[in-house]
N, C-alpha and C positions, 0 to 999 in steps of 0.2 A: 504493500500500500504506500510506503514511503516513496518508492520509485515512481508510482503513479502520481502522487502529489507533486513530486519534483517536476515531472513532465508537465502537469497541469499548470504549475506555477510559472514555468518557462513560457508556456503558451500564452498565459495571461499578460505577463510583463511585456512580452514582445508585441502582442497585439495592441497594447496601449499606445505604442508608437505608431500612429496612423501612417506616417511616411514610410515605415518599414513593411507595411502590408499592401500588396498590390493585387489587382484582380484582372482577369482576362475572360471576356465573354466569347463563347464559341457557338456557332449554329451549324448544324449538319443537315444537308439536303440529300434526297435520294437520287434516283436514276434520272439523268438528263438525257432524254431520248429525242430522236429526230425522224419520226415516221413521215411517209409521203404526204399525208394530210396536213401535217405541221409545216412542211416545206411549202406546200401550195398556199397555205393560209398566210405565210409570211411574205409572199411575193406581192409587191405593189406594181400593178400593171401600168399605172400612170408614170411613176418614177422609174419603172423598169429596174427595180432593185429589191433586195430582201431586207425586211425590217422586223425584228422580233420584239421590239421594245414594248409594244402594247400587251404582249403576252404576259410579261413579268411586272407590269406597272403596279399591281396591287400588293405584290410580295416584296418588291424592291426595298421598301423602308425597313423591313425586318432583317434582310440580309445586310444592308448597309449599316444598320444600327448595331450589329454585333462587331466585336473587335476582329474576329476571324470567322469567315464563312467558307465552308468546304463542301464540295459536291462531287458526285460521281459522273464523269463525262462518258456516257455509254454510246459513243458514236465517234466518227472520224471527221476531220476536216481534210478530206482527200482531194477536194476540188470537184469539178464537173466530171461526169454527170451526177447531179445531186439525186440521192436515192435514200429511201427508208429501208424497212425490213426486206430481205434478210441481211443485206450488206450495206450498212449505213454510211452515208457521206452527206454532211450538212453544209450549207453555205457558211463562209467565214463570218458573215454578219451575226450569226448566233454567238460566236466567240466574243465579238465586240460587245454584244448585249450582256453576256455573262459577266464580262469585266465591268460594264457600266452599272449593273445592278448590285455589285458588291462582292462577288465571289473573289476570295483571296487565294484559294488553292483549289485545284481540280485534280482528281485521281483518274488515271487512264488505263489501268490494268483491268480488263474485263473481257468477256467472251466476244465482244465486237471490235476489239482494238486492232485486229489485223484483217478486218472485213475487206479492205482494199490493198492488202499486201504491204510490201515494204514502203511503197510510195505513200500509202495512206497513213501508216504509222509515223513516218518521218515528217510528212507534211503537217500532221496534227501537232507534233512537237514544235515545228517551226512556227506555226500560227500562234500557239500559246506563248512561245518565247517572244514573238513580235508584239504581243499584247501585254507582255510583262506579267503573265499569270503563272505563278509557280505551279509546278505539276510533278507528279511522280507515278511510277508503276510501269512505264514503258521507256525504253532507251534506244538511242541510235546505235550504240555499241557498248562493249564492255568498259571501255575507258570512261565514257560518260556515266555509266552506273557506278563505277568505282569512285568517281569524283563527286557525284551528286546524290548518292544514296547512303543512308536515309536522307530524305529532304528535311533540312533544318529551317524552321520558320521562326523568325524573331519578331516579336510584337509586344509592346508595352512592358519591356523588361523581362519577358518570358522567352524561353527557347523551347520550341515544340518539335519533336521528331515525328515525322509522318512516314509511314510505310504502307505499301499497297500490293495486294496479290489477287490473282484470279485462279479459279479451278481449271480453266481451259479457254480455248479460242474457237469453239465450235468445230473442231477438227481441222481448222485451217493452219497451215504451217507458219512458223515464225521464221522469216528469211534472215539468214546471217548478213551482217553482224548484229542485227536488231536483237533486243532482249525484252521479253515480257515476263514480269515476275509471276511465278506460279506458286500455288499453295503447296509447297514442299517444306515439310517441317525441318529438314536438315538445313536447307538454305535459310529458312526463317529464323532458326535458332542462331545462326551466325549473324544474320542481320540485326536481330534484337540485341545480341551481345555487343555488336559494334555501336548500336544506338545507345545502350546503357553506358558504354565507355565514353561517349561524347557528353555525358552528364546533362541531358536536357531536363527541363522542369516536368515534362510529361511526354510519354510515348503514345501515339495514336496509330492503330493498325486498321486499315480499311481492307475488308475481305469481300471478294466476289464469290459467293458460295450458295449452297442450299438448293432446294428444288423449287422450280418456278410455280407460282400460284398456290403455294402452301402457306397457311397462316401461322403455323407453328414451326419453330426451328427443329432441325433433325438432330440426332445424337452426334453426328459428325460436326455440325456447327457448334454445338455446346462444347464438345471435346476440344475443338480448335480454339475456341474463345478462351477456354481454361489454359490451353497451351500458351497462348499469347500472354495471358496474365502471369503465368508462372515464370515467364522469361522477361518480365519487366514492363509490359504494356499496362497503361492505366485506363485506356479507352479503346474499345473495339466497335467499329461501325460496319455493318454488313449491307450488302446489296445483292441483286440478281433476281430474287423471287418475284419482283414487280407487284407485290402486295406487302402491306405492313406486317411485321412480326413483333413480338413483345420486346420491351426494353427493361433491363435489369440494372439497378444501381445497387451494387453490393457495398453498402456504406462501411461495414466493418473492415473491409479490405481496400476501400478507396478505389473501387473499380466500377466501370460502367460498360455494358454491352447493349447495343441496339442491333438485333439480329437482321432486321431489314427495315429500311425506311420507305419502301414502296417507290412508286413513280413520283418524282418531283414534277416532271412535265413529259407527257407522251401522248401518242394518238390512241392508246388503248382505252376502250370505252366500256368493257365488260365490268360487271360488279366486282368490287374489291380492287380492281386495277386502275380505276379512274382518279386516283389521288395518292397521297402519301402523308408522311409525318415529317416534321422537322424537329430535331432534337436540339434543345438549347441548354447549355450548361455554363457554369462559371467556375473557373479555377481561382483558388486563393493561394498566394505565395507569401510566406512569412520569412523575412530575412533575419537570420540570427547574427550574421556577420557579413563582411564583404564577400566571402567565398563560401558561405554556408546558408542554406535556406531549405524550406520544406513547402511542397506544393500539394494541395489536396482539392478534390472536387467539392465545391462548397454548396452548389445547388444544381438541380437538373429538372427538366420538364419537357413536355412535348407539345407541339402545336400542329393541328391538322390542316392540310391544304388540299383543295379539290380542283381538278382540271375541268374547266367549262369550255365546251365547244358550242358556239352559237348555232341556233337553228335556222338562221337566215342564209341567204345565198353565199355570203362571204365565208361562212364556216370558220370564223376566227377562234383562236384559243386564248384562254385567260386562266391564270392560276389564281384561285380565290381562297384566301385564308378563311377557314371555316368560321372563325370568330367574327369576321366582317360579314360573311355571307349570311350568318344567322341574325345579325342585327337588322339587315334589310335585304332579304333574298330577292325581292322584286327588283331592286335597284341593280343588283349585280347579275341576276339570272333572269332572262326575259321570259322564257317559255316554261310552262307548267311541268312538262315531262322532265326537263333538266332540273328544276327545283326539287322534284321528287327524287331524282337520282342523287342529288346533293344531300338530301336528308338521309337517304339510305346509307350513303357512304359515311356520313358523320355518325349515325347510329351504330353501324357495323364496327367502325373503328373504335369507338368508345367502349363498346361491349367487350371487344377483344382485349383492349388495354386494361380495362377495369378488372378483368378476370385474371390476366396473366402478367401484367407489369409488376415489377418489384421496385418500390420506392420512387417511382416516376409518375407524376400526375400531369394533368393538362394545365397549361399556363396561358395567360393572356400576353401575347407578344407585345402589346402596347405598353406593358409595364416592365419589359425586360431590362431597361437601363436604370432601374430604381436605385441602384447602388453604384453610381458612376464614381470612379476613383477620384475625380476632382472635387466631389461634393463631400466636404469634411464632416458635415452634420450627418449625412446619410451613412458615411463610412463609420463614424462612431456609433450610430444606432445599430448598424450591422454588427460591428465588433461586440457591442453589448449583447445582442441576441445570441451570437455564437458563444460568448462567455457563459451566458445563462445555461445554454445546453450542456456545456462541459461541467458546470458546477452542480447541475441537477442530479448527477449520478452519485454525488457524495453522500455518505451516511453521517450520522451525528458523531460517531467516533473520530471522524476525520477533520472535524471543523477546526479544532484548536491548532493542530499542526499546520493545516493549510493557511489559515488566517495569519498565524504568527509569521510564517515564511513570507507570505504576500505583503503583509504590513511592513515588515522590516526592510524589504527590498525596495518598495516604492513609496513609502510614506513621506519621504522628504524631498521628492522630486517636484520641482516647481511646475513642470509642464503637465503634471497630473491634476493640479488644483482645480482647473476649470470644470472638470467632470468626474473627479475622483469620488465625490459624494454620490453622484448618479450611479457610478459603477458599484460602489460598495453597498449602497442602500437599496438600489433596485435589484441588484444581483444577489449580493450576500444575504441581506435580510429577507427579501421577499422569497427568493428561491430556496434559501436554506430553511426558511420557515415552512416550506412545503413539507419537508419531512418531519418538522416539529409537530405539525398538525396531526400526524398519525401516531405520535408517541402517546402511550397510555399513562406514562409516569409524569406527574406534574413537576416533580423535581428535575427530571431530565430535561423537560422543556425549559424550565426556568434557568437551569445551569447553562444550557446551550446559548440562550439569549444573552445571558450575562457575559459569556465568552465573546460573543459577537460584539457587544458594546465595549467591552474592555479592550479588545485587540484592535478595533477599528477607531477608537476614540482619538488617537493622535491626529488624524486628519478629518475628523468629523464632529468636532466640538460644536459647530453651528447647527447641527441637526438636533431638533428637539425630541424629547422623549415621546411627545404626542405624535410626532411624525413617525417615529419608529413603531409606536403602537398601532398607528393607522395601517401599517403594513400587515398587521395580524388580522385585521377585519375580514378580509376575504376568506380567511381560514375558518371562520365561524368559531373562533376560540371563545370560551365562556367568559363572562364578565369577571368571575372569580379569578381566572387565570390572569386576565389583564390587570386587575388590581394588584395581584401579587407581583407581577412583572413590573408594574409602575413603581411600586414601593421599593423594590430591589434595585431598579435602575437609578432612581433618585438617590438612594443610599450610596450606590457605586460612584455616581457622579460627585456627590459631596465628598466622599473619601478621596477621590482623585484631586479635587480642588485643594484639599488639606494636605 
């Protein structure tokens, strides 16, 4: 227990320095497809060019709002002739739009990456490079893989390692010297080892796996996710099934896996395939020293998005965030049959996630930036919330040792004065009193409160006893207990003055 308290103490003292705690928001999107109907819808016959901007107009604020947006590019930019399934090649204009709407990284290793052979693979890489979109998963040759893999992404003081693999390429050969990362555990083990040696703040593995159109992950997917976690990955994001699959946040191990995010944009219209989920999470990094830090997943949630194809002659595509579509479906979706399909997708998706998700609920993307790093008030509020969660697991036997250590370490620091009372009295009193409320022994309750008052008093003299007692009100403590506590605290304070 002493070891635990030491760790908890270190966590609290470090988190009190807001400038030493940084955050990174990430959003992951599913399969970016380019079917024939999408290519046709993007063509402007008047301007005689392709334009995908309207397709993404409603989802752009969410991607651009995250610090890091990553998606699965399941097509090639192989040039003309443009074609959808089964061997995809989309206009370069799609890449321009993906850059414009906020994608920071695209992964390219999937079963369609060699649809147009060597030319398609290399031209896709060239187009992404020309747009300055970092990418990984496919490589021109061995030298480029050695130099650029894992992909190291640097943002907001974080260093993130991104790896990407596919189960196969639809039987199409990979032409030398090109390389496509495959789901080979021997190779993946070496890659993950290299990634760990580079000491990133987090390792993210994108896997193209599983059976198409299956709503639950296979044993093979689960085993492979566990393999990645055992070898250092913190986040595993899956693709390929073209339908959503459950998301698990394994909080005890600080790991998250999304087995499949479904289709971010595609021409598929059958039930379950006409949309997907975006996973939003925030990483929190606490710096102990210049060369020492710890990064953890601080929050995670999903947001649904549905692909709408208009019923008019233009047959345009739009990605509709479900939260927006539900506010005013008539505004976003013109025809009744499409509104019905939208509702079915939302219902199906929520039923699946409510049954099988672990620790990941639906979020409102309008609120995802509520803890912006530049907002010191929000940052302190967030730190306070996280501190409360840590202290809530203490028992009464731990209180004296913890408070003594905490008080001695930070009681005289000037920078804590502005909100040390808020920290101590909201967290220590209110949340420590949570377990006092279940104590049957009056003396145990009284003694623990006295310990709290005694040890926190050096930096809390301005807090009145009535204020302290008000913290007990929500616990429905009896009047008798309050009177005893009041008399004892008054006596303790008088003794302290003398």
